[in-house]
N, CA and C atoms as an extended XYZ file, in Angstrom:
546
Properties=species:S:1:pos:R:3:atomname:S:1:resname:S:1:resid:I:1 pbc="F F F"
N      -166.642      -63.767        5.100 N   MET     1
C      -165.931      -62.650        4.540 CA  MET     1
C      -164.925      -63.198        3.512 C   MET     1
N      -164.895      -62.612        2.318 N   ASN     2
C      -163.982      -63.138        1.327 CA  ASN     2
C      -162.554      -62.589        1.512 C   ASN     2
N      -161.603      -63.239        0.865 N   MET     3
C      -160.182      -62.908        1.038 CA  MET     3
C      -159.853      -61.497        0.598 C   MET     3
N      -160.449      -61.003       -0.486 N   ASN     4
C      -160.183      -59.628       -0.937 CA  ASN     4
C      -160.588      -58.621        0.095 C   ASN     4
N      -161.706      -58.857        0.759 N   ARG     5
C      -162.187      -57.910        1.776 CA  ARG     5
C      -161.209      -57.930        2.989 C   ARG     5
N      -160.740      -59.106        3.373 N   ILE     6
C      -159.799      -59.201        4.482 CA  ILE     6
C      -158.492      -58.454        4.183 C   ILE     6
N      -157.970      -58.643        2.969 N   VAL     7
C      -156.745      -57.958        2.549 CA  VAL     7
C      -156.978      -56.453        2.541 C   VAL     7
N      -158.106      -55.993        2.056 N   THR     8
C      -158.404      -54.564        2.002 CA  THR     8
C      -158.489      -53.982        3.411 C   THR     8
N      -159.136      -54.661        4.303 N   ILE     9
C      -159.238      -54.190        5.692 CA  ILE     9
C      -157.876      -54.131        6.354 C   ILE     9
N      -157.060      -55.160        6.123 N   ALA    10
C      -155.699      -55.194        6.694 CA  ALA    10
C      -154.860      -54.034        6.132 C   ALA    10
N      -154.956      -53.771        4.843 N   ALA    11
C      -154.189      -52.692        4.229 CA  ALA    11
C      -154.646      -51.347        4.788 C   ALA    11
N      -155.911      -51.148        4.973 N   LEU    12
C      -156.420      -49.890        5.553 CA  LEU    12
C      -155.952      -49.715        6.988 C   LEU    12
N      -155.934      -50.812        7.725 N   ALA    13
C      -155.478      -50.750        9.132 CA  ALA    13
C      -154.007      -50.317        9.203 C   ALA    13
N      -153.176      -50.979        8.372 N   VAL    14
C      -151.749      -50.625        8.359 CA  VAL    14
C      -151.590      -49.173        7.918 C   VAL    14
N      -152.287      -48.755        6.884 N   GLY    15
C      -152.225      -47.391        6.415 CA  GLY    15
C      -152.599      -46.403        7.491 C   GLY    15
N      -153.651      -46.728        8.249 N   GLY    16
C      -154.076      -45.878        9.361 CA  GLY    16
C      -153.011      -45.742       10.411 C   GLY    16
N      -152.350      -46.831       10.736 N   VAL    17
C      -151.279      -46.788       11.745 CA  VAL    17
C      -150.135      -45.922       11.238 C   VAL    17
N      -149.747      -46.087        9.974 N   ILE    18
C      -148.671      -45.270        9.415 CA  ILE    18
C      -149.036      -43.797        9.437 C   ILE    18
N      -150.255      -43.444        9.026 N   LEU    19
C      -150.663      -42.044        9.040 CA  LEU    19
C      -150.664      -41.508       10.446 C   LEU    19
N      -151.180      -42.287       11.369 N   SER    20
C      -151.199      -41.844       12.777 CA  SER    20
C      -149.784      -41.572       13.281 C   SER    20
N      -148.865      -42.448       12.944 N   LYS    21
C      -147.481      -42.278       13.352 CA  LYS    21
C      -146.885      -41.010       12.728 C   LYS    21
N      -147.200      -40.769       11.463 N   GLN    22
C      -146.690      -39.582       10.777 CA  GLN    22
C      -147.210      -38.297       11.409 C   GLN    22
N      -148.482      -38.285       11.806 N   PHE    23
C      -149.077      -37.093       12.381 CA  PHE    23
C      -148.598      -36.822       13.798 C   PHE    23
N      -148.225      -37.882       14.532 N   THR    24
C      -147.852      -37.716       15.921 CA  THR    24
C      -146.344      -37.528       16.148 C   THR    24
N      -145.516      -37.815       15.116 N   LYS    25
C      -144.089      -37.614       15.337 CA  LYS    25
C      -143.749      -36.118       15.252 C   LYS    25
N      -142.742      -35.740       15.978 N   LYS    26
C      -142.293      -34.350       15.967 CA  LYS    26
C      -141.512      -34.087       14.699 C   LYS    26
N      -141.556      -32.886       14.255 N   ARG    27
C      -140.769      -32.458       13.086 CA  ARG    27
C      -139.429      -31.924       13.555 C   ARG    27
N      -138.496      -31.826       12.663 N   GLY    28
C      -137.202      -31.253       13.009 CA  GLY    28
C      -136.150      -32.345       13.093 C   GLY    28
N      -135.366      -32.320       14.177 N   THR    29
C      -134.231      -33.216       14.272 CA  THR    29
C      -134.619      -34.585       14.780 C   THR    29
N      -135.785      -34.760       15.337 N   GLU    30
C      -136.161      -36.082       15.854 CA  GLU    30
C      -136.513      -36.990       14.674 C   GLU    30
N      -135.906      -38.169       14.648 N   ARG    31
C      -136.104      -39.103       13.577 CA  ARG    31
C      -137.317      -39.974       13.832 C   ARG    31
N      -137.766      -40.621       12.808 N   ALA    32
C      -139.033      -41.339       12.848 CA  ALA    32
C      -139.047      -42.559       13.771 C   ALA    32
N      -137.992      -43.343       13.819 N   SER    33
C      -138.089      -44.606       14.524 CA  SER    33
C      -136.758      -44.981       15.164 C   SER    33
N      -136.842      -45.940       16.059 N   GLY    34
C      -135.646      -46.444       16.711 CA  GLY    34
C      -135.916      -47.777       17.357 C   GLY    34
N      -134.866      -48.455       17.718 N   THR    35
C      -134.971      -49.725       18.398 CA  THR    35
C      -133.833      -49.884       19.374 C   THR    35
N      -134.109      -50.610       20.450 N   LYS    36
C      -133.077      -50.944       21.460 CA  LYS    36
C      -133.207      -52.448       21.724 C   LYS    36
N      -132.068      -53.129       21.653 N   GLU    37
C      -132.028      -54.568       21.912 CA  GLU    37
C      -130.764      -54.873       22.654 C   GLU    37
N      -130.749      -55.966       23.409 N   SER    38
C      -129.526      -56.394       24.090 CA  SER    38
C      -129.505      -57.910       24.136 C   SER    38
N      -128.301      -58.442       24.335 N   ILE    39
C      -128.126      -59.897       24.481 CA  ILE    39
C      -126.913      -60.140       25.352 C   ILE    39
N      -126.965      -61.175       26.122 N   ASP    40
C      -125.824      -61.599       26.959 CA  ASP    40
C      -125.059      -62.688       26.211 C   ASP    40
N      -123.724      -62.473       26.123 N   VAL    41
C      -122.853      -63.369       25.368 CA  VAL    41
C      -121.859      -63.955       26.341 C   VAL    41
N      -121.650      -65.245       26.279 N   ASP    42
C      -120.766      -65.935       27.191 CA  ASP    42
C      -119.303      -65.887       26.707 C   ASP    42
N      -118.758      -64.676       26.660 N   VAL    43
C      -117.349      -64.399       26.343 CA  VAL    43
C      -116.934      -63.168       27.131 C   VAL    43
N      -115.648      -62.975       27.342 N   PRO    44
C      -115.178      -61.741       28.015 CA  PRO    44
C      -115.545      -60.500       27.186 C   PRO    44
N      -115.649      -59.360       27.859 N   VAL    45
C      -116.037      -58.115       27.175 CA  VAL    45
C      -115.084      -57.787       26.032 C   VAL    45
N      -113.766      -58.004       26.224 N   SER    46
C      -112.806      -57.683       25.163 CA  SER    46
C      -113.046      -58.536       23.912 C   SER    46
N      -113.473      -59.797       24.090 N   THR    47
C      -113.732      -60.672       22.943 CA  THR    47
C      -114.954      -60.173       22.168 C   THR    47
N      -116.029      -59.826       22.899 N   ALA    48
C      -117.245      -59.322       22.230 CA  ALA    48
C      -116.945      -58.005       21.496 C   ALA    48
N      -116.233      -57.109       22.176 N   TYR    49
C      -115.899      -55.817       21.545 CA  TYR    49
C      -114.997      -56.025       20.325 C   TYR    49
N      -113.946      -56.837       20.460 N   ASN    50
C      -113.031      -57.048       19.383 CA  ASN    50
C      -113.751      -57.597       18.140 C   ASN    50
N      -114.676      -58.557       18.364 N   GLN    51
C      -115.407      -59.113       17.209 CA  GLN    51
C      -116.295      -58.041       16.574 C   GLN    51
N      -116.918      -57.178       17.381 N   TRP    52
C      -117.770      -56.154       16.773 CA  TRP    52
C      -116.964      -55.186       15.912 C   TRP    52
N      -115.681      -54.997       16.225 N   THR    53
C      -114.833      -54.091       15.408 CA  THR    53
C      -114.504      -54.692       14.046 C   THR    53
N      -114.818      -55.946       13.821 N   GLN    54
C      -114.570      -56.614       12.546 CA  GLN    54
C      -115.776      -56.394       11.619 C   GLN    54
N      -115.953      -55.153       11.197 N   PHE    55
C      -117.136      -54.752       10.471 CA  PHE    55
C      -117.355      -55.568        9.179 C   PHE    55
N      -116.299      -55.954        8.522 N   GLU    56
C      -116.435      -56.704        7.292 CA  GLU    56
C      -116.989      -58.100        7.528 C   GLU    56
N      -117.006      -58.563        8.800 N   ASP    57
C      -117.636      -59.845        9.160 CA  ASP    57
C      -119.136      -59.723        9.432 C   ASP    57
N      -119.690      -58.517        9.446 N   PHE    58
C      -121.111      -58.339        9.750 CA  PHE    58
C      -122.037      -59.219        8.912 C   PHE    58
N      -121.771      -59.430        7.608 N   PRO    59
C      -122.676      -60.296        6.854 CA  PRO    59
C      -122.781      -61.735        7.392 C   PRO    59
N      -121.802      -62.116        8.202 N   LYS    60
C      -121.826      -63.476        8.793 CA  LYS    60
C      -122.920      -63.640        9.848 C   LYS    60
N      -123.377      -62.522       10.445 N   PHE    61
C      -124.430      -62.634       11.463 CA  PHE    61
C      -125.594      -61.670       11.236 C   PHE    61
N      -125.484      -60.778       10.268 N   MET    62
C      -126.591      -59.877        9.932 CA  MET    62
C      -127.130      -60.302        8.574 C   MET    62
N      -128.279      -60.958        8.590 N   SER    63
C      -128.794      -61.596        7.376 CA  SER    63
C      -129.114      -60.585        6.253 C   SER    63
N      -129.497      -59.387        6.558 N   SER    64
C      -129.852      -58.433        5.486 CA  SER    64
C      -128.605      -57.691        4.948 C   SER    64
N      -127.488      -57.776        5.649 N   VAL    65
C      -126.258      -57.084        5.227 CA  VAL    65
C      -125.537      -57.982        4.225 C   VAL    65
N      -125.289      -57.441        3.052 N   LYS    66
C      -124.586      -58.185        1.998 CA  LYS    66
C      -123.097      -57.941        2.014 C   LYS    66
N      -122.689      -56.681        2.381 N   GLU    67
C      -121.275      -56.337        2.370 CA  GLU    67
C      -121.067      -55.102        3.219 C   GLU    67
N      -119.951      -55.102        3.937 N   VAL    68
C      -119.472      -53.909        4.618 CA  VAL    68
C      -117.974      -53.794        4.257 C   VAL    68
N      -117.611      -52.636        3.708 N   ARG    69
C      -116.215      -52.381        3.406 CA  ARG    69
C      -115.719      -51.282        4.340 C   ARG    69
N      -114.615      -51.554        4.996 N   GLN    70
C      -114.008      -50.552        5.847 CA  GLN    70
C      -113.084      -49.688        4.992 C   GLN    70
N      -113.421      -48.406        4.837 N   LEU    71
C      -112.677      -47.509        3.948 CA  LEU    71
C      -111.461      -46.939        4.658 C   LEU    71
N      -111.572      -46.670        5.948 N   ASP    72
C      -110.462      -46.243        6.808 CA  ASP    72
C      -110.899      -46.491        8.239 C   ASP    72
N      -110.177      -45.953        9.230 N   ASP    73
C      -110.481      -46.230       10.636 CA  ASP    73
C      -111.877      -45.806       11.051 C   ASP    73
N      -112.455      -44.793       10.380 N   THR    74
C      -113.757      -44.268       10.832 CA  THR    74
C      -114.851      -44.280        9.761 C   THR    74
N      -114.588      -44.805        8.582 N   HIS    75
C      -115.600      -44.759        7.515 CA  HIS    75
C      -115.871      -46.137        6.922 C   HIS    75
N      -117.159      -46.451        6.761 N   LEU    76
C      -117.592      -47.745        6.251 CA  LEU    76
C      -118.566      -47.549        5.092 C   LEU    76
N      -118.539      -48.466        4.148 N   HIS    77
C      -119.556      -48.477        3.078 CA  HIS    77
C      -120.363      -49.751        3.241 C   HIS    77
N      -121.694      -49.592        3.253 N   TRP    78
C      -122.643      -50.692        3.498 CA  TRP    78
C      -123.430      -51.013        2.233 C   TRP    78
N      -123.709      -52.282        2.030 N   ARG    79
C      -124.644      -52.747        0.984 CA  ARG    79
C      -125.529      -53.780        1.677 C   ARG    79
N      -126.843      -53.509        1.665 N   ALA    80
C      -127.768      -54.388        2.375 CA  ALA    80
C      -129.112      -54.404        1.671 C   ALA    80
N      -129.948      -55.362        2.059 N   GLU    81
C      -131.313      -55.429        1.573 CA  GLU    81
C      -132.204      -54.797        2.621 C   GLU    81
N      -132.935      -53.753        2.201 N   VAL    82
C      -133.852      -53.035        3.087 CA  VAL    82
C      -135.223      -53.096        2.458 C   VAL    82
N      -136.156      -53.701        3.149 N   ALA    83
C      -137.538      -53.836        2.672 CA  ALA    83
C      -137.565      -54.441        1.255 C   ALA    83
N      -136.708      -55.445        1.043 N   GLY    84
C      -136.718      -56.194       -0.214 CA  GLY    84
C      -135.946      -55.509       -1.360 C   GLY    84
N      -135.317      -54.369       -1.073 N   LYS    85
C      -134.576      -53.664       -2.117 CA  LYS    85
C      -133.132      -53.443       -1.651 C   LYS    85
N      -132.198      -53.585       -2.614 N   GLU    86
C      -130.801      -53.354       -2.274 CA  GLU    86
C      -130.536      -51.870       -2.102 C   GLU    86
N      -129.886      -51.536       -0.975 N   ARG    87
C      -129.556      -50.123       -0.671 CA  ARG    87
C      -128.070      -50.055       -0.317 C   ARG    87
N      -127.460      -48.919       -0.571 N   GLU    88
C      -126.085      -48.673       -0.199 CA  GLU    88
C      -125.995      -47.336        0.530 C   GLU    88
N      -125.047      -47.247        1.499 N   TRP    89
C      -124.856      -46.008        2.225 CA  TRP    89
C      -123.492      -46.038        2.871 C   TRP    89
N      -123.065      -44.875        3.330 N   ASP    90
C      -121.797      -44.748        4.045 CA  ASP    90
C      -122.076      -44.312        5.476 C   ASP    90
N      -121.216      -44.765        6.395 N   THR    91
C      -121.322      -44.351        7.783 CA  THR    91
C      -119.977      -43.859        8.277 C   THR    91
N      -120.063      -43.072        9.326 N   GLU    92
C      -118.869      -42.575       10.007 CA  GLU    92
C      -118.963      -42.980       11.455 C   GLU    92
N      -117.869      -43.544       11.976 N   ILE    93
C      -117.810      -43.847       13.408 CA  ILE    93
C      -117.538      -42.519       14.114 C   ILE    93
N      -118.433      -42.134       15.017 N   THR    94
C      -118.348      -40.854       15.676 CA  THR    94
C      -117.737      -40.950       17.063 C   THR    94
N      -117.631      -42.160       17.590 N   GLU    95
C      -117.009      -42.367       18.890 CA  GLU    95
C      -116.683      -43.846       19.015 C   GLU    95
N      -115.486      -44.129       19.528 N   GLN    96
C      -115.115      -45.539       19.773 CA  GLN    96
C      -114.206      -45.583       20.962 C   GLN    96
N      -114.660      -46.318       21.990 N   ILE    97
C      -113.893      -46.495       23.220 CA  ILE    97
C      -113.720      -47.998       23.398 C   ILE    97
N      -112.497      -48.520       23.300 N   PRO    98
C      -112.278      -49.962       23.423 CA  PRO    98
C      -112.951      -50.565       24.652 C   PRO    98
N      -113.634      -51.674       24.406 N   ASP    99
C      -114.348      -52.459       25.420 CA  ASP    99
C      -115.585      -51.754       26.012 C   ASP    99
N      -115.920      -50.562       25.480 N   LYS   100
C      -117.038      -49.781       26.046 CA  LYS   100
C      -118.141      -49.513       25.006 C   LYS   100
N      -117.775      -48.818       23.897 N   ARG   101
C      -118.824      -48.364       22.959 CA  ARG   101
C      -118.281      -48.061       21.588 C   ARG   101
N      -119.182      -48.154       20.624 N   ILE   102
C      -118.949      -47.723       19.230 CA  ILE   102
C      -120.217      -47.009       18.800 C   ILE   102
N      -120.056      -45.751       18.377 N   ALA   103
C      -121.228      -44.960       17.906 CA  ALA   103
C      -120.975      -44.586       16.438 C   ALA   103
N      -122.065      -44.451       15.686 N   TRP   104
C      -121.977      -44.146       14.281 CA  TRP   104
C      -123.157      -43.307       13.814 C   TRP   104
N      -123.018      -42.772       12.588 N   ARG   105
C      -124.110      -42.084       11.903 CA  ARG   105
C      -123.865      -42.233       10.404 C   ARG   105
N      -124.933      -42.256        9.652 N   SER   106
C      -124.785      -42.337        8.190 CA  SER   106
C      -124.380      -40.977        7.660 C   SER   106
N      -123.619      -40.992        6.569 N   THR   107
C      -123.210      -39.777        5.902 CA  THR   107
C      -123.758      -39.709        4.494 C   THR   107
N      -124.381      -40.792        4.031 N   SER   108
C      -125.060      -40.810        2.748 CA  SER   108
C      -126.109      -41.910        2.787 C   SER   108
N      -127.038      -41.876        1.846 N   GLY   109
C      -128.054      -42.909        1.782 CA  GLY   109
C      -129.075      -42.801        2.890 C   GLY   109
N      -129.704      -43.899        3.257 N   PRO   110
C      -130.761      -43.850        4.298 CA  PRO   110
C      -130.172      -43.369        5.628 C   PRO   110
N      -130.899      -42.431        6.255 N   TRP   111
C      -130.445      -41.888        7.529 CA  TRP   111
C      -130.540      -42.937        8.631 C   TRP   111
N      -129.412      -43.148        9.357 N   ASN   112
C      -129.402      -43.996       10.520 CA  ASN   112
C      -128.249      -43.592       11.408 C   ASN   112
N      -128.401      -43.882       12.691 N   ALA   113
C      -127.346      -43.589       13.669 CA  ALA   113
C      -127.570      -44.504       14.845 C   ALA   113
N      -126.523      -44.725       15.610 N   GLY   114
C      -126.683      -45.586       16.754 CA  GLY   114
C      -125.438      -45.765       17.571 C   GLY   114
N      -125.566      -46.643       18.529 N   VAL   115
C      -124.441      -46.973       19.411 CA  VAL   115
C      -124.598      -48.420       19.880 C   VAL   115
N      -123.483      -49.084       19.986 N   VAL   116
C      -123.443      -50.414       20.590 CA  VAL   116
C      -122.516      -50.294       21.774 C   VAL   116
N      -122.991      -50.810       22.932 N   THR   117
C      -122.187      -50.745       24.162 CA  THR   117
C      -121.954      -52.151       24.705 C   THR   117
N      -120.864      -52.289       25.450 N   PHE   118
C      -120.431      -53.578       25.969 CA  PHE   118
C      -120.312      -53.476       27.486 C   PHE   118
N      -120.972      -54.372       28.203 N   HIS   119
C      -121.059      -54.298       29.660 CA  HIS   119
C      -120.592      -55.634       30.267 C   HIS   119
N      -119.534      -55.554       31.095 N   LYS   120
C      -119.008      -56.750       31.739 CA  LYS   120
C      -119.960      -57.189       32.846 C   LYS   120
N      -120.492      -58.413       32.703 N   LEU   121
C      -121.362      -58.992       33.709 CA  LEU   121
C      -120.596      -59.942       34.620 C   LEU   121
N      -119.579      -60.621       34.070 N   ALA   122
C      -118.702      -61.527       34.779 CA  ALA   122
C      -117.449      -61.653       33.931 C   ALA   122
N      -116.449      -62.408       34.390 N   GLU   123
C      -115.196      -62.552       33.628 CA  GLU   123
C      -115.481      -63.035       32.204 C   GLU   123
N      -116.418      -63.923       32.030 N   ALA   124
C      -116.697      -64.501       30.709 CA  ALA   124
C      -118.145      -64.299       30.297 C   ALA   124
N      -118.709      -63.157       30.658 N   LYS   125
C      -120.110      -62.853       30.269 CA  LYS   125
C      -120.242      -61.345       30.013 C   LYS   125
N      -120.744      -61.010       28.849 N   THR   126
C      -120.866      -59.610       28.413 CA  THR   126
C      -122.270      -59.335       27.918 C   THR   126
N      -122.822      -58.204       28.298 N   ARG   127
C      -124.080      -57.745       27.727 CA  ARG   127
C      -123.751      -56.792       26.584 C   ARG   127
N      -124.264      -57.090       25.396 N   VAL   128
C      -124.101      -56.243       24.227 CA  VAL   128
C      -125.444      -55.520       24.043 C   VAL   128
N      -125.417      -54.189       24.079 N   MET   129
C      -126.647      -53.396       23.929 CA  MET   129
C      -126.540      -52.572       22.671 C   MET   129
N      -127.566      -52.675       21.824 N   LEU   130
C      -127.624      -51.951       20.561 CA  LEU   130
C      -128.776      -50.975       20.600 C   LEU   130
N      -128.497      -49.719       20.287 N   GLN   131
C      -129.529      -48.703       20.144 CA  GLN   131
C      -129.337      -48.093       18.764 C   GLN   131
N      -130.418      -48.098       17.974 N   MET   132
C      -130.313      -47.590       16.598 CA  MET   132
C      -131.528      -46.752       16.266 C   MET   132
N      -131.289      -45.610       15.667 N   ASP   133
C      -132.355      -44.746       15.166 CA  ASP   133
C      -132.237      -44.735       13.647 C   ASP   133
N      -133.372      -44.666       12.960 N   TYR   134
C      -133.388      -44.714       11.512 CA  TYR   134
C      -134.648      -44.016       11.023 C   TYR   134
N      -134.601      -43.668        9.761 N   GLU   135
C      -135.766      -43.008        9.162 CA  GLU   135
C      -136.226      -43.815        7.959 C   GLU   135
N      -137.320      -44.550        8.116 N   PRO   136
C      -137.874      -45.311        6.985 CA  PRO   136
C      -138.236      -44.329        5.866 C   PRO   136
N      -137.913      -44.700        4.625 N   GLU   137
C      -138.148      -43.784        3.506 CA  GLU   137
C      -139.325      -44.247        2.640 C   GLU   137
N      -139.296      -45.457        2.156 N   SER   138
C      -140.353      -45.927        1.258 CA  SER   138
C      -141.548      -46.397        2.044 C   SER   138
N      -142.673      -46.589        1.377 N   ILE   139
C      -143.884      -47.106        2.041 CA  ILE   139
C      -143.621      -48.497        2.581 C   ILE   139
N      -142.842      -49.331        1.834 N   ASP   140
C      -142.509      -50.676        2.302 CA  ASP   140
C      -141.706      -50.614        3.605 C   ASP   140
N      -140.757      -49.679        3.690 N   GLU   141
C      -139.963      -49.508        4.908 CA  GLU   141
C      -140.834      -49.049        6.059 C   GLU   141
N      -141.791      -48.138        5.789 N   LYS   142
C      -142.670      -47.616        6.847 CA  LYS   142
C      -143.600      -48.713        7.351 C   LYS   142
N      -144.115      -49.549        6.438 N   VAL   143
C      -144.984      -50.655        6.863 CA  VAL   143
C      -144.189      -51.643        7.696 C   VAL   143
N      -142.979      -51.983        7.209 N   GLY   144
C      -142.093      -52.887        7.958 CA  GLY   144
C      -141.787      -52.373        9.334 C   GLY   144
N      -141.511      -51.077        9.429 N   ASP   145
C      -141.222      -50.451       10.723 CA  ASP   145
C      -142.443      -50.519       11.647 C   ASP   145
N      -143.624      -50.205       11.095 N   THR   146
C      -144.854      -50.258       11.877 CA  THR   146
C      -145.129      -51.669       12.409 C   THR   146
N      -144.789      -52.660       11.599 N   LEU   147
C      -145.012      -54.045       12.017 CA  LEU   147
C      -143.916      -54.586       12.942 C   LEU   147
N      -142.896      -53.757       13.215 N   GLY   148
C      -141.845      -54.182       14.136 CA  GLY   148
C      -140.751      -55.038       13.504 C   GLY   148
N      -140.646      -55.002       12.175 N   LEU   149
C      -139.665      -55.851       11.511 CA  LEU   149
C      -138.220      -55.457       11.799 C   LEU   149
N      -137.952      -54.181       11.975 N   VAL   150
C      -136.592      -53.725       12.285 CA  VAL   150
C      -136.166      -54.244       13.645 C   VAL   150
N      -137.071      -54.152       14.623 N   LYS   151
C      -136.802      -54.648       15.965 CA  LYS   151
C      -136.536      -56.159       15.935 C   LYS   151
N      -137.352      -56.895       15.186 N   MET   152
C      -137.163      -58.340       15.083 CA  MET   152
C      -135.849      -58.674       14.427 C   MET   152
N      -135.464      -57.906       13.392 N   GLN   153
C      -134.198      -58.131       12.691 CA  GLN   153
C      -133.014      -57.859       13.593 C   GLN   153
N      -133.078      -56.760       14.382 N   ALA   154
C      -131.998      -56.432       15.299 CA  ALA   154
C      -131.826      -57.529       16.339 C   ALA   154
N      -132.946      -58.011       16.869 N   LYS   155
C      -132.905      -59.094       17.856 CA  LYS   155
C      -132.285      -60.360       17.249 C   LYS   155
N      -132.674      -60.718       16.026 N   ALA   156
C      -132.125      -61.900       15.362 CA  ALA   156
C      -130.638      -61.728       15.083 C   ALA   156
N      -130.228      -60.518       14.649 N   ASN   157
C      -128.812      -60.279       14.393 CA  ASN   157
C      -127.962      -60.435       15.650 C   ASN   157
N      -128.446      -59.929       16.796 N   LEU   158
C      -127.716      -60.092       18.038 CA  LEU   158
C      -127.639      -61.559       18.440 C   LEU   158
N      -128.719      -62.318       18.228 N   LYS   159
C      -128.711      -63.740       18.532 CA  LYS   159
C      -127.675      -64.469       17.669 C   LYS   159
N      -127.588      -64.102       16.380 N   HIS   160
C      -126.625      -64.739       15.493 CA  HIS   160
C      -125.178      -64.337       15.874 C   HIS   160
N      -125.002      -63.091       16.325 N   PHE   161
C      -123.684      -62.653       16.815 CA  PHE   161
C      -123.262      -63.505       18.004 C   PHE   161
N      -124.179      -63.686       18.952 N   LYS   162
C      -123.924      -64.510       20.122 CA  LYS   162
C      -123.543      -65.936       19.738 C   LYS   162
N      -124.324      -66.562       18.869 N   GLU   163
C      -124.062      -67.949       18.455 CA  GLU   163
C      -122.729      -68.060       17.752 C   GLU   163
N      -122.457      -67.125       16.842 N   MET   164
C      -121.199      -67.157       16.084 CA  MET   164
C      -120.007      -67.045       17.038 C   MET   164
N      -120.066      -66.086       17.953 N   LEU   165
C      -118.938      -65.850       18.862 CA  LEU   165
C      -118.774      -66.962       19.893 C   LEU   165
N      -119.867      -67.417       20.469 N   GLU   166
C      -119.786      -68.488       21.463 CA  GLU   166
C      -119.313      -69.812       20.838 C   GLU   166
N      -119.767      -70.083       19.632 N   ASN   167
C      -119.339      -71.315       18.957 CA  ASN   167
C      -117.849      -71.291       18.614 C   ASN   167
N      -117.352      -70.115       18.210 N   ARG   168
C      -115.948      -69.978       17.879 CA  ARG   168
C      -115.104      -69.854       19.142 C   ARG   168
N      -115.616      -69.164       20.150 N   GLY   169
C      -114.914      -68.984       21.392 CA  GLY   169
C      -113.883      -67.869       21.405 C   GLY   169
N      -113.650      -67.272       20.277 N   ARG   170
C      -112.672      -66.161       20.173 CA  ARG   170
C      -113.060      -65.293       18.987 C   ARG   170
N      -112.513      -64.079       18.989 N   GLU   171
C      -112.808      -63.145       17.930 CA  GLU   171
C      -111.961      -63.468       16.694 C   GLU   171
N      -112.366      -62.939       15.535 N   THR   172
C      -111.618      -63.152       14.284 CA  THR   172
C      -110.562      -62.090       14.092 C   THR   172
N      -110.589      -61.043       14.903 N   GLY   173
C      -109.613      -59.968       14.788 CA  GLY   173
C      -109.986      -58.887       15.795 C   GLY   173
N      -109.249      -57.795       15.755 N   ALA   174
C      -109.531      -56.715       16.695 CA  ALA   174
C      -108.984      -55.411       16.174 C   ALA   174
N      -109.645      -54.301       16.485 N   TRP   175
C      -109.121      -52.977       16.305 CA  TRP   175
C      -109.283      -52.266       17.622 C   TRP   175
N      -108.185      -51.930       18.264 N   ARG   176
C      -108.228      -51.397       19.624 CA  ARG   176
C      -108.021      -49.880       19.659 C   ARG   176
N      -108.091      -49.243       18.511 N   GLY   177
C      -107.935      -47.773       18.473 CA  GLY   177
C      -109.163      -47.093       19.075 C   GLY   177
N      -108.965      -45.850       19.442 N   ALA   178
C      -110.061      -45.033       19.978 CA  ALA   178
C      -110.391      -43.914       18.993 C   ALA   178
N      -111.655      -43.518       18.990 N   VAL   179
C      -112.115      -42.385       18.205 CA  VAL   179
C      -112.790      -41.421       19.174 C   VAL   179
N      -112.263      -40.201       19.245 N   ALA   180
C      -112.841      -39.213       20.160 CA  ALA   180
C      -114.216      -38.798       19.658 C   ALA   180
N      -115.130      -38.602       20.582 N   GLN   181
C      -116.511      -38.216       20.210 CA  GLN   181
C      -116.502      -36.911       19.422 C   GLN   181
N      -117.265      -36.946       18.309 N   HIS   182
C      -117.425      -35.723       17.492 CA  HIS   182
C      -118.752      -35.769       16.794 C   HIS   182
């Protein structure tokens, strides 16, 4: 079998999976995709939570994120590479409970929403759980989603967060304010 035929068959297979996914997803408020990942970090829960509140440090452990600017206590502006293209969007923190959870949703750009929670396993061990929903827009994003690239990226980002925090042993800062759910 020649290489052109293999590439054509692979492209048709991926296209078929994408079409199947499009036909089987519900319409309305349910979004196209989501991922859930978790990692155990050898630091106290307050250290893991405090570091996560340092949004402008996200590019240090999220390889696709180029910049996060905190506009105020509940609004962020993101610049990242998504499926090989630079994208920008704004998010709003919809709930924040110190040492427990941070939830968000996009207010512009690509639709996404999620929550990160922090669970004390021991005095110096925390489980960080990330749940994120998103709607792939371009064909490249849909192919990447079908191939599980978002899930792999989330897993790698959490691993880098763990390595960064455990190597440093302490957070770079903290924001201990609360945001009531809305």
